[in-house]
DRENDO-1510 file (C-alpha; in Angstrom, 1 decimal, always signed):
<recs>
REC; n; res; u; v; w
REC; 1; MET; +167.9; +88.4; +65.0 .
REC; 2; SER; +169.9; +86.2; +62.7 .
REC; 3; LYS; +172.9; +86.5; +64.8 .
REC; 4; CYS; +171.2; +85.9; +68.1 .
REC; 5; HIS; +170.7; +82.6; +69.8 .
REC; 6; THR; +167.3; +81.0; +70.0 .
REC; 7; ARG; +165.9; +78.6; +72.5 .
REC; 8; PRO; +163.3; +75.9; +71.8 .
REC; 9; ASP; +159.7; +76.5; +72.9 .
REC; 10; LEU; +158.9; +73.5; +74.9 .
REC; 11; THR; +155.2; +74.2; +74.8 .
REC; 12; THR; +154.8; +73.7; +71.1 .
REC; 13; PRO; +153.6; +70.4; +69.4 .
REC; 14; CYS; +156.7; +70.5; +67.2 .
REC; 15; TYR; +159.0; +70.1; +70.2 .
REC; 16; ARG; +157.1; +67.2; +71.7 .
REC; 17; GLN; +157.2; +65.3; +68.4 .
REC; 18; SER; +160.7; +66.0; +67.3 .
REC; 19; MET; +162.2; +65.3; +70.8 .
REC; 20; SER; +160.3; +62.0; +71.2 .
REC; 21; GLN; +163.3; +60.0; +69.9 .
REC; 22; CYS; +166.0; +62.0; +71.7 .
REC; 23; HIS; +167.1; +61.9; +75.3 .
REC; 24; THR; +165.0; +64.1; +77.5 .
REC; 25; ARG; +167.3; +67.0; +77.7 .
REC; 26; PRO; +168.6; +67.8; +74.2 .
REC; 27; ASP; +172.3; +68.5; +73.8 .
REC; 28; LEU; +172.4; +71.5; +71.4 .
REC; 29; THR; +176.0; +70.6; +70.4 .
REC; 30; THR; +175.1; +67.3; +68.9 .
REC; 31; PRO; +174.4; +66.7; +65.2 .
REC; 32; CYS; +171.2; +65.0; +66.1 .
REC; 33; TYR; +169.8; +68.1; +67.6 .
REC; 34; ARG; +170.8; +70.4; +64.8 .
REC; 35; GLN; +169.2; +68.1; +62.2 .
REC; 36; SER; +166.0; +67.2; +64.0 .
REC; 37; MET; +165.3; +70.8; +65.0 .
REC; 38; SER; +165.9; +72.2; +61.6 .
REC; 39; GLN; +162.2; +72.1; +60.7 .
REC; 40; CYS; +160.9; +73.7; +63.8 .
REC; 41; HIS; +160.2; +77.3; +64.4 .
REC; 42; THR; +162.2; +79.0; +67.1 .
REC; 43; ARG; +161.5; +82.0; +69.2 .
REC; 44; PRO; +164.0; +84.7; +70.3 .
REC; 45; ASP; +165.2; +84.5; +73.9 .
REC; 46; LEU; +164.0; +87.8; +75.4 .
REC; 47; THR; +166.4; +87.5; +78.3 .
REC; 48; THR; +169.5; +87.7; +76.2 .
REC; 49; PRO; +171.5; +90.9; +75.6 .
REC; 50; CYS; +171.5; +90.2; +71.9 .
REC; 51; TYR; +167.8; +90.7; +71.7 .
REC; 52; ARG; +167.6; +93.8; +73.8 .
REC; 53; GLN; +170.3; +95.4; +71.6 .
REC; 54; SER; +168.9; +94.4; +68.2 .
REC; 55; MET; +165.3; +95.1; +69.0 .
REC; 56; SER; +166.0; +98.6; +70.5 .
REC; 57; LYS; +165.4; +100.3; +67.2 .
REC; 58; CYS; +162.1; +98.7; +66.4 .
REC; 59; HIS; +158.6; +100.0; +67.2 .
REC; 60; THR; +156.5; +98.1; +69.7 .
REC; 61; ARG; +152.7; +97.8; +69.9 .
REC; 62; PRO; +150.5; +98.1; +73.0 .
REC; 63; ASP; +148.9; +94.9; +74.4 .
REC; 64; LEU; +145.2; +95.8; +74.5 .
REC; 65; THR; +144.4; +92.9; +76.8 .
REC; 66; THR; +146.4; +94.1; +79.8 .
REC; 67; PRO; +144.9; +95.9; +82.8 .
REC; 68; CYS; +147.4; +98.7; +82.3 .
REC; 69; TYR; +145.8; +99.5; +78.9 .
REC; 70; ARG; +142.2; +99.5; +80.2 .
REC; 71; GLN; +143.0; +101.9; +83.0 .
REC; 72; SER; +145.3; +104.3; +81.2 .
REC; 73; MET; +143.2; +104.6; +78.0 .
REC; 74; SER; +139.9; +105.1; +79.9 .
REC; 75; LYS; +140.0; +108.8; +79.5 .
REC; 76; CYS; +141.2; +109.0; +75.9 .
REC; 77; HIS; +139.0; +109.5; +72.9 .
REC; 78; THR; +138.5; +106.6; +70.6 .
REC; 79; ARG; +137.4; +106.4; +67.0 .
REC; 80; PRO; +135.0; +103.9; +65.4 .
REC; 81; ASP; +136.2; +100.9; +63.4 .
REC; 82; LEU; +134.5; +101.4; +60.0 .
REC; 83; THR; +135.3; +97.9; +58.8 .
REC; 84; THR; +133.3; +96.1; +61.4 .
REC; 85; PRO; +129.8; +94.6; +60.9 .
REC; 86; CYS; +128.6; +96.5; +64.0 .
REC; 87; TYR; +129.3; +99.8; +62.3 .
REC; 88; ARG; +127.5; +98.9; +59.0 .
REC; 89; GLN; +124.4; +97.9; +60.9 .
REC; 90; SER; +124.2; +100.6; +63.6 .
REC; 91; MET; +125.0; +103.4; +61.1 .
REC; 92; SER; +122.5; +102.3; +58.5 .
REC; 93; GLN; +119.8; +104.5; +60.0 .
REC; 94; CYS; +121.8; +107.7; +60.4 .
REC; 95; HIS; +122.3; +110.5; +57.9 .
REC; 96; THR; +125.6; +110.9; +56.3 .
REC; 97; ARG; +127.2; +113.7; +54.5 .
REC; 98; PRO; +129.2; +113.5; +51.3 .
REC; 99; ASP; +133.0; +113.9; +51.4 .
REC; 100; LEU; +133.6; +116.9; +49.2 .
REC; 101; THR; +137.3; +116.1; +48.8 .
REC; 102; THR; +136.8; +112.8; +46.9 .
REC; 103; PRO; +136.9; +112.5; +43.1 .
REC; 104; CYS; +133.6; +110.6; +43.2 .
REC; 105; TYR; +131.8; +113.5; +44.6 .
REC; 106; ARG; +133.2; +116.1; +42.2 .
REC; 107; GLN; +132.3; +114.0; +39.2 .
REC; 108; SER; +128.8; +112.8; +40.3 .
REC; 109; MET; +127.7; +116.2; +41.5 .
REC; 110; SER; +128.8; +118.1; +38.4 .
REC; 111; GLN; +125.4; +117.7; +36.8 .
REC; 112; CYS; +123.4; +118.7; +39.8 .
REC; 113; HIS; +122.4; +122.2; +40.9 .
REC; 114; THR; +124.0; +123.6; +43.9 .
REC; 115; ARG; +123.0; +126.3; +46.3 .
REC; 116; PRO; +125.2; +129.0; +47.7 .
REC; 117; ASP; +126.3; +128.8; +51.3 .
REC; 118; LEU; +124.9; +131.9; +52.9 .
REC; 119; THR; +127.2; +131.7; +55.9 .
REC; 120; THR; +130.4; +132.2; +54.0 .
REC; 121; PRO; +132.2; +135.6; +53.5 .
REC; 122; CYS; +132.4; +134.9; +49.8 .
REC; 123; TYR; +128.7; +134.8; +49.4 .
REC; 124; ARG; +128.0; +137.9; +51.5 .
REC; 125; GLN; +130.5; +139.9; +49.4 .
REC; 126; SER; +129.7; +138.6; +46.0 .
REC; 127; MET; +125.9; +138.8; +46.4 .
REC; 128; SER; +126.0; +142.4; +47.7 .
REC; 129; GLN; +125.4; +143.8; +44.3 .
REC; 130; CYS; +122.6; +141.4; +43.5 .
REC; 131; HIS; +119.0; +141.2; +44.8 .
REC; 132; THR; +118.7; +140.1; +48.4 .
REC; 133; ARG; +117.1; +136.8; +47.6 .
REC; 134; PRO; +119.3; +135.0; +45.1 .
REC; 135; ASP; +117.7; +134.0; +41.9 .
REC; 136; LEU; +119.7; +131.1; +40.5 .
REC; 137; THR; +118.5; +131.9; +37.0 .
REC; 138; THR; +119.7; +135.5; +36.8 .
REC; 139; PRO; +123.1; +136.5; +35.2 .
REC; 140; CYS; +124.0; +138.5; +38.4 .
REC; 141; TYR; +123.9; +135.4; +40.5 .
REC; 142; ARG; +125.8; +133.3; +38.0 .
REC; 143; GLN; +128.5; +135.8; +37.7 .
REC; 144; SER; +128.9; +136.9; +41.3 .
REC; 145; MET; +128.8; +133.5; +42.7 .
REC; 146; SER; +131.1; +131.9; +40.1 .
REC; 147; GLN; +134.1; +132.3; +42.4 .
REC; 148; CYS; +132.4; +131.0; +45.6 .
REC; 149; HIS; +132.1; +127.4; +46.7 .
REC; 150; THR; +128.7; +125.9; +46.8 .
REC; 151; ARG; +127.2; +123.1; +48.6 .
REC; 152; PRO; +124.9; +120.4; +47.2 .
REC; 153; ASP; +121.2; +120.5; +47.9 .
REC; 154; LEU; +120.6; +117.2; +49.6 .
REC; 155; THR; +116.8; +117.4; +49.1 .
REC; 156; THR; +116.9; +117.2; +45.3 .
REC; 157; PRO; +116.5; +113.9; +43.4 .
REC; 158; CYS; +119.6; +114.7; +41.4 .
REC; 159; TYR; +121.7; +114.6; +44.6 .
REC; 160; ARG; +120.2; +111.4; +45.9 .
REC; 161; GLN; +120.8; +109.6; +42.5 .
REC; 162; SER; +124.3; +111.0; +41.6 .
REC; 163; MET; +125.7; +110.5; +45.1 .
REC; 164; SER; +124.3; +107.0; +45.6 .
REC; 165; GLN; +127.5; +105.4; +44.4 .
REC; 166; CYS; +129.9; +107.5; +46.4 .
REC; 167; HIS; +131.1; +106.8; +49.9 .
REC; 168; THR; +130.0; +109.0; +52.7 .
REC; 169; ARG; +131.4; +109.7; +56.1 .
REC; 170; PRO; +129.5; +109.9; +59.4 .
REC; 171; ASP; +128.9; +113.2; +61.1 .
REC; 172; LEU; +130.2; +112.7; +64.6 .
REC; 173; THR; +128.5; +115.9; +65.8 .
REC; 174; THR; +125.0; +114.5; +65.6 .
REC; 175; PRO; +123.2; +112.7; +68.4 .
REC; 176; CYS; +122.4; +109.8; +66.1 .
REC; 177; TYR; +126.0; +108.9; +65.9 .
REC; 178; ARG; +126.6; +109.0; +69.7 .
REC; 179; GLN; +123.7; +106.7; +70.3 .
REC; 180; SER; +124.2; +104.2; +67.5 .
REC; 181; MET; +127.9; +103.7; +68.2 .
REC; 182; SER; +127.4; +103.0; +71.9 .
REC; 183; GLN; +127.3; +99.3; +71.3 .
REC; 184; CYS; +130.3; +99.0; +69.0 .
REC; 185; HIS; +133.9; +98.5; +69.9 .
REC; 186; THR; +136.3; +101.4; +69.3 .
REC; 187; ARG; +140.0; +101.6; +68.9 .
REC; 188; PRO; +142.3; +104.2; +70.5 .
REC; 189; ASP; +143.7; +106.9; +68.2 .
REC; 190; LEU; +147.4; +106.3; +68.4 .
REC; 191; THR; +148.1; +109.8; +67.0 .
REC; 192; THR; +146.8; +111.7; +70.0 .
REC; 193; PRO; +148.9; +113.1; +72.8 .
REC; 194; CYS; +146.7; +111.5; +75.4 .
REC; 195; TYR; +147.7; +108.0; +74.2 .
REC; 196; ARG; +151.4; +108.7; +74.2 .
REC; 197; GLN; +151.2; +109.9; +77.8 .
REC; 198; SER; +148.9; +107.3; +79.3 .
REC; 199; MET; +150.7; +104.4; +77.7 .
REC; 200; SER; +154.2; +105.5; +78.7 .
REC; 201; GLN; +154.0; +103.4; +81.9 .
REC; 202; CYS; +152.8; +100.2; +80.2 .
REC; 203; HIS; +154.9; +97.5; +78.8 .
REC; 204; THR; +154.9; +96.9; +75.1 .
REC; 205; ARG; +155.8; +93.9; +73.1 .
REC; 206; PRO; +157.7; +93.7; +69.8 .
REC; 207; ASP; +155.7; +93.1; +66.6 .
REC; 208; LEU; +157.4; +90.1; +65.0 .
REC; 209; THR; +155.7; +90.8; +61.6 .
REC; 210; THR; +157.4; +94.1; +60.9 .
REC; 211; PRO; +160.4; +94.6; +58.6 .
REC; 212; CYS; +162.1; +96.4; +61.4 .
REC; 213; TYR; +162.1; +93.3; +63.6 .
REC; 214; ARG; +163.3; +91.0; +60.9 .
REC; 215; GLN; +166.2; +93.2; +60.0 .
REC; 216; SER; +167.3; +94.3; +63.5 .
REC; 217; MET; +167.0; +90.8; +65.0 .
REC; 218; SER; +168.8; +89.2; +62.1 .
REC; 219; GLN; +172.1; +89.4; +64.0 .
REC; 220; CYS; +170.8; +88.1; +67.3 .
REC; 221; HIS; +170.5; +84.4; +68.3 .
REC; 222; THR; +167.1; +83.0; +68.7 .
REC; 223; ARG; +165.8; +80.1; +70.7 .
REC; 224; PRO; +163.5; +77.3; +69.6 .
REC; 225; ASP; +159.8; +77.5; +70.5 .
REC; 226; LEU; +159.2; +74.3; +72.5 .
REC; 227; THR; +155.5; +74.7; +72.2 .
REC; 228; THR; +155.4; +74.1; +68.4 .
REC; 229; PRO; +154.8; +70.7; +66.8 .
REC; 230; CYS; +157.9; +71.2; +64.7 .
REC; 231; TYR; +160.1; +71.0; +67.8 .
REC; 232; ARG; +158.5; +67.9; +69.2 .
REC; 233; GLN; +158.9; +66.1; +65.9 .
REC; 234; SER; +162.4; +67.3; +64.9 .
REC; 235; MET; +164.0; +66.7; +68.3 .
REC; 236; SER; +162.6; +63.1; +68.6 .
REC; 237; GLN; +165.8; +61.7; +67.2 .
REC; 238; CYS; +168.3; +63.7; +69.2 .
REC; 239; HIS; +169.9; +62.7; +72.5 .
REC; 240; THR; +169.1; +64.7; +75.6 .
REC; 241; ARG; +170.9; +65.2; +78.8 .
REC; 242; PRO; +169.5; +65.4; +82.3 .
REC; 243; ASP; +169.1; +68.7; +84.0 .
REC; 244; LEU; +171.3; +68.4; +87.0 .
REC; 245; THR; +169.7; +71.4; +88.7 .
REC; 246; THR; +166.4; +69.8; +89.2 .
REC; 247; PRO; +165.3; +67.9; +92.4 .
REC; 248; CYS; +164.1; +65.0; +90.4 .
REC; 249; TYR; +167.6; +64.4; +89.0 .
REC; 250; ARG; +169.3; +64.6; +92.4 .
REC; 251; GLN; +166.9; +62.1; +93.9 .
REC; 252; SER; +166.6; +59.6; +91.1 .
REC; 253; MET; +170.3; +59.5; +90.3 .
REC; 254; SER; +171.4; +59.1; +93.9 .
REC; 255; ARG; +171.5; +55.3; +93.6 .
REC; 256; CYS; +173.2; +55.2; +90.2 .
REC; 257; HIS; +176.9; +55.2; +89.4 .
REC; 258; THR; +178.4; +58.3; +87.8 .
REC; 259; ARG; +181.5; +58.9; +85.8 .
REC; 260; PRO; +183.9; +61.8; +86.1 .
REC; 261; ASP; +183.8; +64.5; +83.4 .
REC; 262; LEU; +187.3; +64.3; +81.9 .
REC; 263; THR; +187.0; +67.7; +80.2 .
REC; 264; THR; +186.8; +69.7; +83.5 .
REC; 265; PRO; +189.8; +71.3; +85.2 .
REC; 266; CYS; +188.7; +69.8; +88.5 .
REC; 267; TYR; +189.2; +66.3; +87.1 .
REC; 268; ARG; +192.6; +67.0; +85.6 .
REC; 269; GLN; +193.9; +68.4; +88.8 .
REC; 270; SER; +192.4; +66.0; +91.4 .
REC; 271; MET; +193.2; +62.9; +89.3 .
REC; 272; SER; +196.8; +63.8; +88.8 .
REC; 273; LYS; +197.9; +61.7; +91.7 .
REC; 274; CYS; +195.8; +58.7; +90.7 .
REC; 275; HIS; +196.2; +56.2; +87.9 .
REC; 276; THR; +195.4; +57.6; +84.4 .
REC; 277; ARG; +192.2; +55.6; +83.9 .
REC; 278; PRO; +190.0; +56.3; +86.8 .
REC; 279; ASP; +188.9; +53.2; +88.8 .
REC; 280; LEU; +185.6; +54.1; +90.5 .
REC; 281; THR; +186.2; +51.5; +93.1 .
REC; 282; THR; +189.6; +52.7; +94.4 .
REC; 283; PRO; +190.0; +54.9; +97.4 .
REC; 284; CYS; +192.2; +57.3; +95.4 .
REC; 285; TYR; +189.3; +58.0; +93.0 .
REC; 286; ARG; +186.7; +58.4; +95.7 .
REC; 287; GLN; +188.8; +60.9; +97.6 .
REC; 288; SER; +190.3; +63.0; +94.8 .
REC; 289; MET; +187.0; +63.2; +92.8 .
REC; 290; SER; +184.8; +63.9; +95.8 .
REC; 291; ARG; +184.9; +67.6; +95.2 .
REC; 292; CYS; +184.3; +67.5; +91.4 .
REC; 293; HIS; +181.0; +67.3; +89.6 .
REC; 294; THR; +180.2; +64.1; +87.8 .
REC; 295; ARG; +177.9; +63.3; +85.0 .
REC; 296; PRO; +175.6; +60.3; +84.7 .
REC; 297; ASP; +176.5; +57.4; +82.5 .
REC; 298; LEU; +173.6; +57.4; +80.0 .
REC; 299; THR; +174.4; +53.9; +78.8 .
REC; 300; THR; +173.6; +52.2; +82.1 .
REC; 301; PRO; +170.2; +50.6; +82.8 .
REC; 302; CYS; +170.1; +52.5; +86.2 .
REC; 303; TYR; +170.1; +55.8; +84.4 .
REC; 304; ARG; +167.4; +54.9; +81.9 .
REC; 305; GLN; +165.1; +53.7; +84.6 .
REC; 306; SER; +165.7; +56.3; +87.3 .
REC; 307; MET; +165.6; +59.3; +84.9 .
REC; 308; SER; +162.6; +58.1; +83.0 .
REC; 309; LYS; +160.3; +60.3; +85.1 .
REC; 310; CYS; +162.3; +63.4; +85.1 .
REC; 311; HIS; +162.2; +66.3; +82.6 .
REC; 312; THR; +165.3; +66.9; +80.5 .
REC; 313; ARG; +166.4; +69.8; +78.4 .
REC; 314; PRO; +168.1; +69.7; +75.0 .
REC; 315; ASP; +171.8; +70.3; +74.7 .
REC; 316; LEU; +172.1; +73.3; +72.5 .
REC; 317; THR; +175.8; +72.7; +71.8 .
REC; 318; THR; +175.4; +69.4; +69.9 .
REC; 319; PRO; +175.4; +69.1; +66.1 .
REC; 320; CYS; +172.1; +67.3; +66.2 .
REC; 321; TYR; +170.4; +70.4; +67.5 .
REC; 322; ARG; +171.9; +72.8; +65.0 .
REC; 323; GLN; +170.8; +70.5; +62.1 .
REC; 324; SER; +167.4; +69.5; +63.4 .
REC; 325; MET; +166.3; +73.0; +64.4 .
REC; 326; SER; +167.5; +74.7; +61.2 .
REC; 327; LYS; +164.0; +74.5; +59.7 .
REC; 328; CYS; +162.1; +75.7; +62.7 .
REC; 329; HIS; +161.2; +79.2; +63.6 .
REC; 330; THR; +162.8; +80.9; +66.6 .
REC; 331; ARG; +161.7; +83.7; +68.9 .
REC; 332; PRO; +164.0; +86.5; +70.0 .
REC; 333; ASP; +165.3; +86.6; +73.6 .
REC; 334; LEU; +164.1; +89.9; +74.9 .
REC; 335; THR; +166.5; +89.8; +77.9 .
REC; 336; THR; +169.7; +89.8; +75.8 .
REC; 337; PRO; +171.8; +92.8; +75.1 .
REC; 338; CYS; +171.6; +92.1; +71.4 .
REC; 339; TYR; +167.8; +92.8; +71.5 .
REC; 340; ARG; +168.1; +96.0; +73.5 .
REC; 341; GLN; +170.7; +97.4; +71.1 .
REC; 342; SER; +169.2; +96.3; +67.7 .
REC; 343; MET; +165.6; +97.3; +68.6 .
REC; 344; SER; +166.5; +100.6; +70.2 .
REC; 345; GLN; +165.8; +102.5; +67.0 .
REC; 346; CYS; +162.6; +100.8; +66.0 .
REC; 347; HIS; +159.1; +101.7; +67.2 .
REC; 348; THR; +157.4; +99.4; +69.6 .
REC; 349; LYS; +153.8; +98.8; +70.3 .
REC; 350; PRO; +152.3; +98.2; +73.8 .
REC; 351; ASP; +151.5; +94.6; +74.9 .
REC; 352; LEU; +147.7; +94.8; +75.1 .
REC; 353; PRO; +147.2; +91.7; +77.4 .
REC; 354; THR; +149.3; +93.1; +80.2 .
REC; 355; PRO; +147.8; +94.7; +83.3 .
REC; 356; CYS; +150.2; +97.6; +83.0 .
REC; 357; TYR; +148.7; +98.6; +79.7 .
REC; 358; ARG; +145.1; +98.5; +80.8 .
REC; 359; GLN; +145.9; +100.7; +83.8 .
REC; 360; SER; +148.2; +103.3; +82.2 .
REC; 361; MET; +146.0; +103.8; +79.1 .
REC; 362; SER; +142.8; +104.4; +81.1 .
REC; 363; ARG; +143.3; +108.2; +81.2 .
REC; 364; CYS; +144.1; +108.6; +77.5 .
REC; 365; PRO; +141.6; +109.2; +74.6 .
REC; 366; THR; +141.1; +106.2; +72.3 .
REC; 367; ARG; +139.8; +106.1; +68.8 .
REC; 368; PRO; +137.3; +103.5; +67.4 .
REC; 369; ASP; +138.5; +100.7; +65.2 .
REC; 370; LEU; +136.7; +101.4; +61.9 .
REC; 371; THR; +137.3; +97.8; +60.8 .
REC; 372; THR; +135.2; +96.1; +63.5 .
REC; 373; PRO; +131.6; +95.0; +63.0 .
REC; 374; CYS; +130.6; +96.9; +66.2 .
REC; 375; TYR; +131.4; +100.2; +64.6 .
REC; 376; ARG; +129.5; +99.6; +61.4 .
REC; 377; HIS; +126.5; +98.6; +63.4 .
REC; 378; SER; +126.5; +101.4; +66.0 .
REC; 379; MET; +127.3; +104.1; +63.5 .
REC; 380; SER; +124.3; +103.3; +61.4 .
REC; 381; GLN; +122.2; +105.9; +63.2 .
REC; 382; CYS; +124.8; +108.7; +63.2 .
REC; 383; PRO; +126.0; +111.0; +60.4 .
REC; 384; THR; +128.7; +109.5; +58.2 .
REC; 385; ARG; +131.7; +111.5; +59.3 .
REC; 386; PRO; +132.3; +110.6; +63.0 .
REC; 387; ASP; +132.7; +113.5; +65.4 .
REC; 388; LEU; +134.2; +112.3; +68.6 .
REC; 389; THR; +132.9; +115.3; +70.5 .
REC; 390; THR; +129.2; +114.8; +69.7 .
REC; 391; PRO; +126.7; +113.2; +72.1 .
REC; 392; CYS; +125.8; +110.7; +69.3 .
REC; 393; TYR; +129.4; +109.4; +69.2 .
REC; 394; ARG; +129.9; +109.2; +72.9 .
REC; 395; GLN; +126.7; +107.2; +73.4 .
REC; 396; SER; +126.9; +104.9; +70.4 .
REC; 397; MET; +130.6; +104.1; +70.7 .
REC; 398; SER; +130.5; +103.5; +74.5 .
REC; 399; GLN; +130.3; +99.7; +74.2 .
REC; 400; CYS; +132.9; +99.2; +71.4 .
REC; 401; HIS; +136.5; +98.5; +71.9 .
REC; 402; THR; +139.0; +101.3; +71.1 .
REC; 403; ARG; +142.7; +101.4; +70.3 .
REC; 404; PRO; +145.3; +103.7; +71.8 .
REC; 405; ASP; +146.7; +106.6; +69.9 .
REC; 406; LEU; +150.5; +105.9; +70.0 .
REC; 407; THR; +151.3; +109.4; +68.7 .
REC; 408; THR; +149.9; +111.3; +71.6 .
REC; 409; PRO; +151.9; +112.7; +74.6 .
REC; 410; CYS; +149.6; +110.8; +76.9 .
REC; 411; TYR; +150.9; +107.5; +75.5 .
REC; 412; ARG; +154.5; +108.4; +75.7 .
REC; 413; GLN; +154.2; +109.2; +79.4 .
REC; 414; SER; +152.0; +106.3; +80.6 .
REC; 415; MET; +153.7; +103.6; +78.5 .
REC; 416; SER; +157.2; +104.6; +79.5 .
REC; 417; GLN; +157.3; +102.0; +82.3 .
REC; 418; CYS; +155.7; +99.1; +80.5 .
REC; 419; HIS; +157.3; +96.4; +78.4 .
REC; 420; THR; +157.0; +96.8; +74.6 .
REC; 421; ARG; +157.2; +94.4; +71.7 .
REC; 422; PRO; +158.7; +95.2; +68.3 .
REC; 423; ASP; +156.2; +96.1; +65.5 .
REC; 424; LEU; +157.1; +93.7; +62.7 .
REC; 425; THR; +155.2; +95.8; +60.1 .
REC; 426; THR; +157.5; +98.8; +60.3 .
REC; 427; PRO; +160.5; +99.3; +58.0 .
REC; 428; CYS; +162.6; +100.7; +60.9 .
REC; 429; ASN; +164.3; +97.4; +61.4 .
REC; 430; ARG; +165.8; +97.5; +57.9 .
REC; 431; LEU; +167.5; +100.8; +58.7 .
REC; 432; HIS; +168.8; +100.0; +62.1 .
REC; 433; SER; +170.5; +96.7; +62.4 .
REC; 434; PRO; +173.6; +96.6; +64.6 .
REC; 435; GLN; +176.4; +94.1; +63.9 .
REC; 436; SER; +175.9; +92.2; +67.1 .
REC; 437; GLN; +178.1; +89.1; +67.3 .
REC; 438; GLY; +179.4; +86.8; +70.0 .
REC; 439; PHE; +176.1; +85.9; +71.6 .
REC; 440; LEU; +175.9; +82.4; +70.4 .
REC; 441; THR; +178.3; +80.9; +72.9 .
REC; 442; VAL; +176.8; +82.9; +75.8 .
REC; 443; LEU; +173.2; +81.8; +75.1 .
REC; 444; GLU; +174.2; +78.2; +74.4 .
REC; 445; GLU; +176.0; +78.1; +77.8 .
REC; 446; SER; +173.0; +79.6; +79.5 .
REC; 447; LEU; +170.6; +77.1; +77.8 .
REC; 448; VAL; +172.9; +74.2; +78.6 .
</recs>
């Protein structure tokens, strides 16, 4: 986004402070604006082509707070968030099973006796030459079972002691899990097809924290975030210009004198028959300039008094803006072609606060967010490894928030019609960054 224009966020404290010493509408072309705004953060202008192009290659993330998400994701499975306090508390009373794939298990259980798994083909074949009831002390057993996997005897003291320091996983197939997790929030599993399909119709928003965003948006212009304190402070010393399109201006300035804008073609043509220096009191001026736009004379007392109650906007073309805003963050303009092109190759994530997300995701499975307290609490009564198909899981996780699975076909279909935002945590932006240029003038003119 470095090459895209940014616009100030008028809602930030930075703007209110920085602009306090400047005229109400900042002139972005003045040195005062560039200097004062240099310490304020800016935000990209999502309406510019530069943003739409540069951000097109970045991933977006779903906005879980939107109605679109709540509706579309309602039918998708979720997974518990193991990092939340809710999970730790709720799962404390449920049995867990060891994760046999971890190094901790292999090391701690090496000194404990195991018992053969009678349900496996290996056992049935190897034990066929031994006595029916296996005697673990006989040579026949030790030799025949040497090539078969065994399972730990959970009832022995050796197991309870050796495994006490290893992590376990809940068993999602048990009723205990479904019941304990019912009060914890879950998060949707972004890898399921249900999520990709249901979220396809929800809007997403770019994740500004991902590398993909920083790289792809580096060539797009950004706009200052007027809501930040940096803007209010930095812009306080820059002059502003009135916004001629507002009703307040037209009414308040109606009784004040104006002066012609000598830089416009209308002035040069209409004044060609009058004296070089316009005399506002002469009939020639009043007639020739009647069809040309004029600008207020900011040095007159009439202007200062009449415009004092009207809102102004900064002039982005002034040197003051470029200097003052240089130290402030900007935000991308998602409506610009630069954003659409640059972000086209990056993944996006749905905007969770939008209604589109809550609705489209209602029919896709979700997965619980293992990092939430709700999961840790609700899962305390279920086996360690969560099984989303078990009654224990369905009951215990019913009250926890879930997150959509962005990898599922359900998401791709449902979210296709919703806005997305770039995922700033992805490296996609570094790989796809179009050389977008020429948007600065366009955005500055639009902001002016």
